[in-house]
C-alpha atoms as one frame of an Amber mdcrd trajectory, in Angstrom:
protein
 -10.109 -48.205  33.381  -8.512 -44.871  34.390  -4.984 -46.144  33.298  -6.529
 -47.232  29.921  -7.974 -43.653  29.473  -4.749 -41.954  30.485  -2.848 -44.159
  27.902  -5.449 -43.463  25.248  -5.288 -39.751  25.814  -1.447 -39.888  25.763
  -1.496 -41.501  22.462  -4.073 -39.087  21.012  -2.606 -35.721  22.166   0.719
 -36.074  20.304  -1.175 -37.172  17.232  -3.409 -34.071  17.375  -0.383 -31.802
  17.796   1.358 -33.432  14.890  -1.948 -33.187  12.853  -2.239 -29.482  13.546
   1.251 -28.817  12.310   0.663 -30.778   9.088   1.478 -28.583   6.034  -1.163
 -28.367   3.317  -1.141 -26.978  -0.184  -3.695 -24.489  -1.242  -3.545 -23.290
  -4.851  -4.735 -19.864  -6.125  -4.924 -18.274  -9.534  -2.518 -15.842 -10.899
  -4.443 -15.547 -14.200  -5.272 -11.883 -15.065  -9.008 -12.614 -15.308  -9.015
 -13.802 -11.743  -7.245 -10.749 -10.367  -8.282  -7.134  -9.785  -6.358  -4.549
 -11.839  -4.964  -1.815  -9.545  -2.987   0.103 -12.049  -2.320  -0.142 -15.782
  -0.371   1.908 -18.271  -0.410   1.038 -21.968   1.986   2.187 -24.762   5.669
   2.769 -24.184   6.579   1.727 -20.605   3.711  -0.621 -20.447   2.900  -1.705
 -16.912   0.170  -3.488 -15.017  -0.329  -4.226 -11.296  -3.024  -6.623 -10.110
  -4.146  -8.015  -6.766  -4.670 -11.804  -6.970  -6.342 -14.255  -4.678  -4.515
 -15.712  -1.711  -5.220 -17.675   1.459  -6.998 -16.423   4.478  -6.469 -12.591
   4.429  -3.204 -12.834   2.514  -3.198 -11.763  -1.204  -0.592 -11.601  -3.886
   0.172  -8.372  -5.825   1.476  -9.196  -9.251   3.182  -6.562 -11.429   4.646
  -6.704 -14.892   6.624  -3.928 -16.645   9.177  -4.005 -19.378   8.103  -7.775
 -19.885   9.456  -8.616 -16.367   7.230  -9.999 -13.591   7.344  -9.505  -9.813
   5.245 -10.534  -6.870   4.578  -9.019  -3.465   2.780 -10.677  -0.571   0.018
  -8.531   0.830  -0.488  -9.179   4.627  -3.867  -8.966   6.398  -2.923  -5.458
   7.681  -2.310  -4.351   4.132   1.460  -4.031   4.178   3.369  -5.518   1.187
   6.543  -7.585   1.208   8.272  -7.873  -2.238   9.854 -11.061  -3.435  11.966
  -9.015  -5.807  12.065 -11.925  -8.387  13.862  -9.811 -11.008  16.960  -9.398
  -8.903  16.857 -12.789  -7.139  15.899 -15.135  -9.929  16.435 -13.763 -13.446
  16.644 -10.267 -14.938  15.565 -11.672 -18.257  12.047 -11.224 -19.721   9.839
 -13.217 -17.503   6.259 -14.371 -16.777   4.590 -16.250 -13.969   2.843 -19.608
 -14.102  -1.001 -19.709 -13.786  -1.161 -20.536 -10.105   0.473 -20.087  -6.696
   0.946 -22.924  -4.241   0.606 -21.777  -0.716   2.094 -24.091   1.956  -0.175
 -23.601   5.015   0.030 -24.672   8.714  -2.687 -24.003  11.181  -4.575 -21.892
   8.559  -1.623 -19.530   8.098   0.641 -19.444   5.067   4.314 -20.348   5.885
   5.658 -20.609   2.318   4.827 -19.869  -1.292   5.792 -21.704  -4.596   5.597
 -19.818  -7.780   6.668 -20.845 -11.370   8.749 -18.263 -12.817   9.480 -18.534
 -16.561  12.538 -16.650 -17.779  13.927 -15.886 -21.162  17.690 -15.842 -20.517
  19.195 -16.470 -23.835  19.712 -13.126 -25.582  20.201 -14.893 -28.939  17.015
 -16.886 -28.793  14.149 -15.312 -26.759  11.987 -18.400 -27.330  14.193 -20.529
 -25.007  12.569 -20.342 -21.623  13.819 -21.599 -18.364  10.949 -22.563 -15.938
  12.083 -22.185 -12.304  10.171 -22.944  -9.186  10.784 -20.126  -6.657  10.272
 -20.957  -3.000   9.607 -18.083  -0.533   9.065 -18.141   3.169   6.304 -16.095
   4.723   6.884 -14.982   8.359   4.553 -12.825  10.446   6.222  -9.717   9.193
   7.802 -10.331   5.770   8.227 -12.671   2.881  11.449 -13.507   0.906  12.832
 -16.007  -1.597  14.747 -18.797   0.100  15.350 -21.151  -2.836  15.133 -21.556
  -6.684  14.660 -24.888  -8.001  16.018 -25.358 -11.620  14.070 -27.524 -14.098
  14.480 -31.145 -13.376  12.389 -34.379 -13.167  11.427 -33.959  -9.529  11.263
 -30.264  -9.490   7.875 -29.979  -7.722   8.754 -32.556  -5.000  12.047 -30.647
  -4.278  10.192 -27.302  -4.076   7.640 -28.632  -1.586  10.371 -30.142   0.406
  12.194 -26.809   0.492   8.931 -24.930   1.162   8.311 -27.040   4.224  11.738
 -26.106   5.650  11.438 -22.460   4.425  11.026 -20.876   7.870  14.474 -22.223
   8.858  16.127 -20.923   5.655  17.776 -17.468   5.114  16.665 -15.097   2.506
  18.539 -15.086  -0.741  20.497 -12.037  -1.578  19.947 -10.200  -4.902  21.892
 -11.763  -7.823  21.649  -8.860 -10.256
């Protein structure tokens, strides 16, 4: 009986450990109506900065100025870590998709996936490239680790990269 119990516990403990490391997706809204406006200027030089929902005590600070969008991750202690999307993804006019996908392990975010829509054709501003931007979230900072270009399996590739994000280096600015 004791041997059966030891074998059973030996089988359950690795399963419980693997279960606790399982990565989950939690989606939060980036729609302006679901966010709190922190700062706004209208007219020439129009600018808006909003705090949007996150997971746990993490939040996203979204800003748009000169028709270009950026995101900062706000940590529980209040410090911000910028993703600097304009210099890492595209310097063209841009907007964010309607939601953020947080990849979470043990109730803590480890990665973030954002849709970043960029107008990169100066001759036709209506042509939009819709990237998925993958960022890692460590205990001290967040940074972009990959950009998935539009393709049939874009979401699958972004999640796969997000699940490896903590082992990836931060991308350097392109622009």
